[in-house]
C-alpha positions as CSV (number, residue, x, y, z in Angstrom):
1,M,113.8,79.2,121.4
2,K,111.2,81.9,122.2
3,E,109.5,83.6,119.3
4,I,108.9,87.2,120.4
5,E,106.9,89.3,118.0
6,V,104.6,92.2,117.6
7,E,102.0,92.4,114.9
8,V,100.2,95.6,113.9
9,T,97.6,97.0,111.6
10,F,97.8,100.5,110.1
11,D,96.1,102.8,107.7
12,N,98.9,103.0,105.1
13,T,98.6,101.4,101.7
14,K,100.8,98.4,100.8
15,E,102.8,100.6,98.4
16,E,103.5,103.2,101.1
17,V,104.7,100.5,103.5
18,I,107.0,98.9,100.9
19,K,108.5,102.4,100.4
20,V,109.1,102.8,104.1
21,L,110.6,99.3,104.4
22,S,112.8,99.7,101.3
23,K,115.7,101.1,103.4
24,Y,116.1,97.7,105.1
25,E,117.7,94.6,103.7
26,Y,115.1,92.8,101.4
27,V,115.2,89.1,101.9
28,G,112.4,88.0,99.5
29,E,108.9,87.0,99.1
30,K,107.1,84.0,100.6
31,E,103.7,82.4,100.1
32,I,102.5,80.4,103.0
33,I,99.4,78.2,103.5
34,D,98.8,77.3,107.2
35,I,96.2,74.8,108.2
36,Y,95.5,74.9,111.9
37,Y,93.9,71.8,113.6
38,Y,92.0,71.2,116.8
39,D,91.5,68.1,118.8
40,P,87.8,67.5,119.7
41,L,89.0,65.4,122.7
42,R,91.6,67.7,124.2
43,S,90.7,71.2,125.3
44,N,94.3,72.5,125.1
45,L,94.0,72.4,121.2
46,Q,90.6,74.1,121.1
47,P,89.8,77.8,121.2
48,E,88.7,79.3,124.5
49,S,85.3,81.1,124.7
50,D,87.0,84.4,123.7
51,L,88.6,82.4,120.8
52,R,92.1,82.7,122.3
53,L,94.3,79.8,121.3
54,N,96.8,78.8,124.1
55,E,98.3,76.0,122.0
56,T,98.2,75.5,118.3
57,F,99.1,72.7,115.9
58,R,99.5,73.4,112.2
59,I,100.9,72.2,108.9
60,R,102.6,74.8,106.8
61,K,103.0,74.6,103.0
62,T,105.6,76.8,101.3
63,K,107.6,76.5,98.1
64,K,110.7,75.6,100.1
65,G,108.9,72.7,101.9
66,N,106.3,71.6,104.3
67,Y,106.5,71.9,108.1
68,L,104.6,70.6,111.1
69,T,104.5,73.1,114.0
70,Y,103.3,73.1,117.6
71,K,103.2,76.4,119.5
72,K,102.5,77.1,123.1
73,Q,101.5,80.7,123.8
74,H,102.5,82.5,127.0
75,F,100.3,85.3,128.3
76,K,100.6,87.8,131.1
77,G,97.0,88.1,132.1
78,K,95.2,88.5,128.7
79,L,98.3,90.1,127.0
80,W,100.2,87.8,124.7
81,V,103.9,87.8,125.5
82,Y,105.7,85.1,123.5
83,S,105.4,81.6,122.0
84,D,107.5,78.4,122.4
85,E,107.7,77.1,118.9
86,Y,108.6,73.5,117.8
87,E,108.8,73.0,114.1
88,T,110.1,70.2,111.9
89,K,110.2,69.7,108.1
90,V,108.0,67.0,106.6
91,E,108.4,65.5,103.2
92,D,104.9,64.7,101.8
93,Y,102.2,67.3,102.4
94,N,99.3,65.0,101.5
95,T,100.5,62.1,103.6
96,I,100.9,64.3,106.7
97,K,97.4,65.6,106.2
98,K,96.1,62.0,106.1
99,I,98.0,61.1,109.2
100,I,96.6,64.2,111.0
101,K,93.1,63.2,109.9
102,M,93.6,59.5,111.1
103,L,94.7,60.9,114.5
104,G,91.2,62.5,114.8
105,L,92.3,66.1,114.5
106,K,89.9,68.5,112.7
107,E,90.7,71.5,110.5
108,L,90.1,74.7,112.5
109,I,91.1,77.4,110.0
110,K,93.3,77.9,106.9
111,V,95.5,81.0,106.7
112,H,96.7,82.0,103.2
113,D,99.5,84.6,103.6
114,R,101.8,86.4,101.1
115,R,104.8,88.0,102.7
116,N,107.5,90.5,101.8
117,I,110.4,89.9,104.2
118,Y,113.1,92.3,105.4
119,K,115.9,92.2,107.9
120,Y,117.2,94.9,110.3
121,K,119.7,94.0,113.0
122,D,118.1,91.0,114.9
123,F,114.6,91.8,113.6
124,E,112.8,89.9,110.9
125,I,110.2,92.3,109.4
126,E,107.3,90.8,107.4
127,L,104.7,92.8,105.4
128,E,101.9,90.3,105.3
129,D,98.9,90.3,102.9
130,I,96.5,87.8,104.4
131,E,93.6,86.5,102.3
132,G,90.3,87.6,104.0
133,L,92.0,89.9,106.5
134,G,94.2,92.5,104.8
135,I,97.7,93.8,105.4
136,F,99.8,93.6,108.6
137,I,103.4,94.1,109.7
138,E,104.9,91.5,111.9
139,V,108.3,92.2,113.5
140,E,110.0,89.2,115.2
141,K,113.1,88.5,117.2
142,M,114.1,85.1,118.6
143,S,115.6,84.8,122.1
144,T,116.7,82.2,124.6
145,L,116.7,84.6,127.5
146,D,113.9,85.6,129.9
147,N,113.7,89.2,128.5
148,E,110.4,89.0,126.5
149,I,109.0,92.3,127.9
150,E,112.2,94.2,127.0
151,I,112.3,92.7,123.5
152,K,108.7,93.5,122.9
153,E,109.3,97.1,123.8
154,E,112.4,97.2,121.6
155,I,110.2,95.9,118.7
156,R,107.5,98.5,119.5
157,D,110.1,101.3,119.4
158,F,111.2,100.0,116.0
159,I,107.6,100.0,114.7
160,R,107.1,103.5,116.0
161,S,110.2,104.6,114.0
162,L,108.4,103.6,110.8
163,K,105.9,106.4,111.4
164,L,102.9,104.6,110.0
165,K,99.4,105.9,110.3
166,N,96.9,104.8,113.0
167,V,99.0,101.8,114.2
168,K,97.2,99.2,116.3
169,E,98.8,96.2,117.9
170,L,97.1,92.8,117.7
171,N,96.7,90.8,120.8
172,I,95.6,87.7,119.0
173,G,97.0,85.7,116.1
174,K,95.8,86.0,112.5
175,N,94.4,82.5,112.9
176,Q,92.1,83.7,115.7
177,Y,91.2,86.8,113.8
178,L,90.1,84.7,110.8
179,I,88.1,82.4,113.2
180,S,86.3,85.4,114.6
181,K,85.4,86.5,111.1
182,K,84.3,83.0,110.0
183,L,82.1,82.7,113.1
184,N,80.9,86.4,112.7
185,R,81.9,87.1,116.3
186,E,83.1,90.4,117.6
187,I,86.2,90.0,119.7
188,N,88.7,92.5,121.0
189,I,91.7,92.0,118.7
190,Y,93.9,94.9,119.8
191,N,95.8,95.6,123.0
192,D,96.2,99.1,124.6
193,T,99.7,99.8,123.4
194,K,100.1,103.4,122.1
195,Y,101.9,104.1,118.9
C-alpha cells in the first residue's frame, strides 16, 4: 500500500484551522511518540548529507498500542512522491526498545505529536502540533495504483480549498525537520508548489 500525502505549514492559528476543518467528519485526537532509529553499519538507515531519509525505521507509542514501522521513501529527483509503509503492532514497548538496542540500532530523533484527525472522502486530514516544530496539516490518501502524481495534485487542490494563509508544502518529513533543528543546520524544507 502506498502512503501518498502532502504536509504543509501556514500562518493561521490553530483555532482558525480547527474552525476551517470543523465542516469535515471529526475522527478524534491522537497523541503519538515516534522514535526513529539509524543503523551505524548500514547507510540506507542513515540521513544523507542533506539530511534526507530514504528509509526509516521507527517505534510508535500511542494509547491504542505500539507499532514497529519501516518506510521506504520514493523520490522523483529531490521531490518526495510517496512511501511504502510496513507496520505491525507490538505488545511490549520497553521490550521492543531493548531488542532494537541489542541489534545495534541507535536513536536518531524523537517526534512528539498531538493530532486532531478529520475525514473527507478518501482523505485523512490531520492537524498536527509537533513539539519543538509547531503546527502542520497533513492530508493523506492510500493507494495501490501507480497514480501518485495525480493523487498528490488532488490533495493539493483540497488544501487550496481550505484557503489558509501563506501555505508552504514540506518536501521533508517532520523527523528530518527536527534533525535539522537539533543539528542547527539550515536545509531547504519546502518544495516549489504554489498555493
